[in-house]
C-alpha positions in Angstrom: 0.0 0.0 0.0 1.3 3.4 -1.0 0.0 6.5 0.8 1.1 10.1 0.2 0.8 13.4 2.0 1.9 16.6 0.3 2.1 20.2 1.2 1.6 22.9 -1.4 3.4 26.2 -1.8 0.6 28.0 -0.1 0.8 25.5 2.9 -2.3 23.4 2.2 -2.2 19.6 2.9 -3.1 17.1 0.2 -3.7 13.5 1.0 -3.3 10.5 -1.3 -1.8 12.5 -4.2 -0.9 10.2 -7.1 2.8 9.6 -7.5 3.0 11.2 -11.0 1.4 14.4 -9.6 4.1 14.8 -6.9 6.4 16.7 -9.3 3.8 19.4 -9.7 5.4 22.8 -9.1 2.6 23.7 -6.7 3.8 21.0 -4.3 6.5 22.2 -1.8 7.4 18.8 -0.4 5.8 15.4 0.2 5.8 12.2 2.3 5.3 8.8 0.7 4.7 5.9 3.0 5.1 2.4 1.4 3.6 -0.1 3.8 3.4 -3.9 3.3 4.2 -3.4 -0.4 3.5 -5.9 -3.1 6.3 -6.7 -5.6 5.0 -4.0 -8.0 4.7 -1.4 -5.3 8.3 -2.1 -4.0 9.6 -1.4 -7.6 8.5 2.2 -7.1 11.8 2.7 -5.2 13.7 2.1 -8.4 11.3 3.1 -11.2 9.9 6.3 -9.7 12.5 7.5 -7.1 15.6 6.0 -8.8 17.2 5.2 -5.4 20.6 3.5 -5.3 20.5 -0.3 -5.8 22.4 -0.8 -2.5 19.7 1.2 -0.6 16.9 -0.7 -2.3 18.7 -4.0 -1.5 18.8 -3.0 2.2 15.1 -2.3 2.1 14.2 -5.6 0.6 16.5 -7.8 2.7 15.6 -7.8 6.4 17.0 -7.2 9.0 19.7 -4.6 8.5 21.5 -3.0 11.4 20.4 0.6 12.1 22.6 2.8 10.0 22.9 6.1 8.1 24.1 6.1 4.5 24.6 9.1 2.2 23.7 9.1 -1.5 23.6 11.9 -4.1 20.6 14.1 -3.3 19.3 12.1 -0.3 20.2 10.2 2.9 19.1 6.7 3.8 18.2 5.5 7.3 17.6 2.0 8.6 15.6 2.1 11.9 14.3 -0.6 14.2 10.8 -0.9 15.6 9.7 -3.3 18.3 6.4 -5.1 18.2 4.8 -4.4 21.6 3.2 -7.8 21.9 5.9 -10.1 20.7 9.1 -7.9 21.0 9.9 -8.9 17.5 12.2 -6.4 15.7 10.8 -4.8 12.6 12.7 -2.7 10.1 11.7 0.8 9.0 13.6 2.5 6.2 13.7 6.2 5.6 14.8 8.1 2.5 15.3 11.8 3.3 15.6 14.1 0.3 15.6 17.9 -0.1 11.8 18.0 -0.6 10.6 14.6 0.2 10.5 11.8 2.8 9.9 8.1 1.9 9.2 5.5 4.6 9.3 1.9 3.7 8.3 -1.1 5.9 6.9 -4.6 5.3 4.7 -4.7 8.3 2.2 -2.2 9.8 4.1 0.3 12.1 1.9 2.0 14.7 4.4 4.8 15.2 4.2 5.9 11.5 0.4 5.8 11.6 0.4 7.9 14.8 2.6 10.5 13.2 0.5 10.6 10.0 -2.7 11.1 12.0 -1.1 13.8 14.1 -0.1 15.7 11.0 -3.5 15.4 9.5 -5.1 16.8 12.7 -2.4 19.5 13.2 -1.1 20.4 9.7 1.2 23.1 11.2 3.8 20.5 11.6 4.2 20.4 7.8 5.6 23.9 7.9 8.8 22.8 9.5 9.9 20.7 6.5 11.0 17.2 5.7 13.6 16.9 8.5 10.9 17.6 11.1 8.7 14.8 9.8 11.7 12.5 9.9 12.3 13.6 13.5 8.6 12.9 14.3 8.8 9.4 12.9 12.0 8.6 14.7 10.8 10.2 18.0 7.6 8.1 17.9 9.5 4.9 17.2 11.7 5.6 20.2 8.9 6.7 22.5 7.1 3.4 21.8 10.0 1.6 23.5 9.0 3.2 26.8 5.7 1.3 27.5 7.6 -2.0 26.9 10.3 -1.1 29.4 7.8 0.1 31.9 5.8 -3.1 31.6 8.9 -5.2 32.2 9.7 -3.0 35.3 6.2 -3.7 36.6 6.7 -7.5 36.1 10.0 -7.4 37.9 8.4 -5.5 40.8 5.6 -8.0 40.9 8.0 -10.9 41.0 10.1 -9.2 43.7 7.0 -8.9 45.9 6.2 -12.6 45.7 7.0 -15.1 48.4 10.2 -16.8 47.1 9.6 -19.8 49.3 6.5 -20.9 47.6 7.6 -21.7 44.0 11.2 -20.9 43.3 11.2 -22.8 40.0 8.3 -20.7 38.7 10.0 -17.5 39.9 13.2 -18.5 38.1 11.4 -19.1 34.9 9.7 -15.7 35.1 13.0 -14.0 35.8 14.8 -15.7 32.9 11.9 -14.8 30.5 12.2 -11.2 31.5 15.9 -11.2 31.2 15.5 -12.6 27.7 13.2 -9.7 26.8 15.7 -7.2 28.2 18.4 -8.7 26.0 16.2 -8.2 23.0 15.6 -4.6 24.0 19.3 -4.0 24.6 20.2 -5.3 21.2 17.6 -2.9 19.6 18.2 0.2 21.7 22.0 0.3 21.6 22.3 0.4 17.8 19.6 3.0 17.7 21.5 5.1 20.2 24.6 4.9 18.1 22.6 5.9 15.0 21.2 9.0 16.8 24.7 10.0 17.8 25.8 9.8 14.1 22.7 11.8 13.1 23.2 14.7 15.5 26.9 14.9 14.7 26.5 14.6 10.9 27.4 17.4 8.7 26.1 15.8 5.5 22.5 15.3 6.8 21.0 18.7 6.5 19.1 19.4 9.7 18.1 23.0 10.3 19.8 24.5 13.4 16.5 25.1 15.2 15.7 21.4 14.9 19.0 20.0 16.2 17.5 20.1 19.7 14.7 17.7 18.7 17.2 15.0 17.6 19.2 15.6 20.8 16.0 15.0 22.7 15.6 11.6 21.0 19.2 10.8 21.9 18.5 11.6 25.5 15.5 9.3 25.4 17.7 6.5 24.1 20.3 7.2 26.8 17.5 6.9 29.4 16.2 3.7 27.9 19.6 2.2 27.9 20.0 3.1 31.6 16.6 1.6 32.4 17.4 -1.6 30.6 20.8 -2.0 32.2 19.3 -1.3 35.7 16.6 -4.0 35.1 19.2 -6.4 33.8 21.2 -5.9 37.0 18.0 -6.4 39.0 17.3 -9.7 37.3 20.9 -10.8 38.0 20.4 -10.0 41.7 17.1 -11.8 41.8 18.6 -14.8 40.0 21.5 -14.9 42.5 19.2 -14.5 45.5 17.0 -17.4 44.2 19.9 -19.6 43.5 21.3 -18.9 47.0 17.9 -19.6 48.5 17.7 -22.9 46.6 21.2 -23.8 47.7 20.2 -23.2 51.3 17.2 -25.4 50.8 19.3 -28.1 49.4 21.7 -27.7 52.4 18.8 -28.0 54.8 17.6 -31.2 53.0 21.1 -32.7 53.0 21.5 -31.8 56.7 18.2 -33.5 57.5 19.1 -36.6 55.6 22.6 -36.7 57.2 21.1 -36.5 60.7 18.6 -39.3 59.9 21.4 -41.4 58.3 23.7 -40.8 61.3 21.1 -41.9 63.7 20.3 -45.1 61.9 23.9 -46.2 61.2 24.5 -47.4 64.8 21.0 -48.8 65.0 21.5 -50.7 61.8 24.8 -52.0 63.2 23.1 -53.3 66.4 20.2 -54.9 64.4 22.7 -56.5 62.0 24.9 -57.8 64.8 22.0 -59.7 66.4 20.7 -60.8 63.1 23.7 -63.0 62.2 22.0 -66.1 63.7 25.1 -67.7 65.3 24.4 -70.6 67.6 26.4 -69.3 70.5 25.2 -65.8 71.2 24.5 -65.6 75.0 22.3 -62.5 74.7 19.9 -64.3 72.5 18.9 -66.5 75.5 18.5 -63.7 78.0 14.9 -63.3 79.2 15.0 -59.5 79.0 17.6 -59.3 76.2 15.2 -58.0 73.6 14.1 -55.1 75.9 17.7 -54.4 76.8 18.7 -54.0 73.2 15.7 -51.8 72.5 16.6 -49.6 75.5 20.2 -49.4 74.3 19.0 -48.4 70.8 16.7 -45.8 72.3 19.5 -44.4 74.5 21.8 -44.2 71.4 19.2 -42.4 69.5 18.5 -39.9 72.3 22.2 -39.4 72.9 22.9 -38.7 69.2 20.0 -36.2 69.0 21.3 -34.4 72.1 24.8 -34.3 70.6 23.6 -33.0 67.3 21.6 -30.3 69.1 24.6 -29.3 71.1 26.6 -29.0 67.9 23.9 -26.7 66.4 22.9 -29.0 63.5 19.2 -28.3 64.2 19.8 -24.5 64.0 21.6 -24.5 60.7 18.9 -22.4 59.0 18.3 -20.0 61.8 
């Protein structure tokens, strides 16, 4: 689908202008959005705009790393967009010319639709030129990262408030899932941050002086996002270490319990085994009270070992 917005010399907005009418002298500049294109629509990049084959190749072969390339008469940007539901990375390509902006993407991008509707409702934004619309698209793409990061923060806070003693395996699974999402975010945000640094320091990308501050603001947002992602990653690391430590303590407690039980039964097993050998000449076997004496000895051994373990502090190992 190809959609166009154009602003005339007398600052009127025209929507869905045919491509072959965009060269009309009455049009000051225009924005062409190529969304989910068919094979024929994708050919417009070559047949109508005559973009460089390398730039077209980058558009058609996903996913390219966020970057800024310069060609004669225009600049080419590769941006990354995150799907809020799946955290899948989508590519958005921008061609910025002297009097035009072309956006190209294979899947619907909410950020672009948001900017388009905003401009239709408030056409004054068109007065600031192509670079401002490019800023608006880039700014909206970056702003759409924030709800994702905030949602992850909320999940972490919810996990932190749970009772870790109830289901440590479930907690660990949730923490690892969130950590995986944070790694996806980090892999997306860091290249975008580097790209913005190139944009604001570029001398070949013609950005009016009064609009430099806008791009600096996007860069600040990416710095903030990077800090938030790193802080949340550190938080997941701490939670993971705490849960692993808690699990290790549980295992130690279990092993201590089993050790105590085994230690108590070792001498009892020895006594039972000794008198279970069935030799003919064992005097104790013929004692009238021999059975009760052996039971008493075993009971005393058990009580004695329990008292000794208690004195050594084995029962207080988790306190």
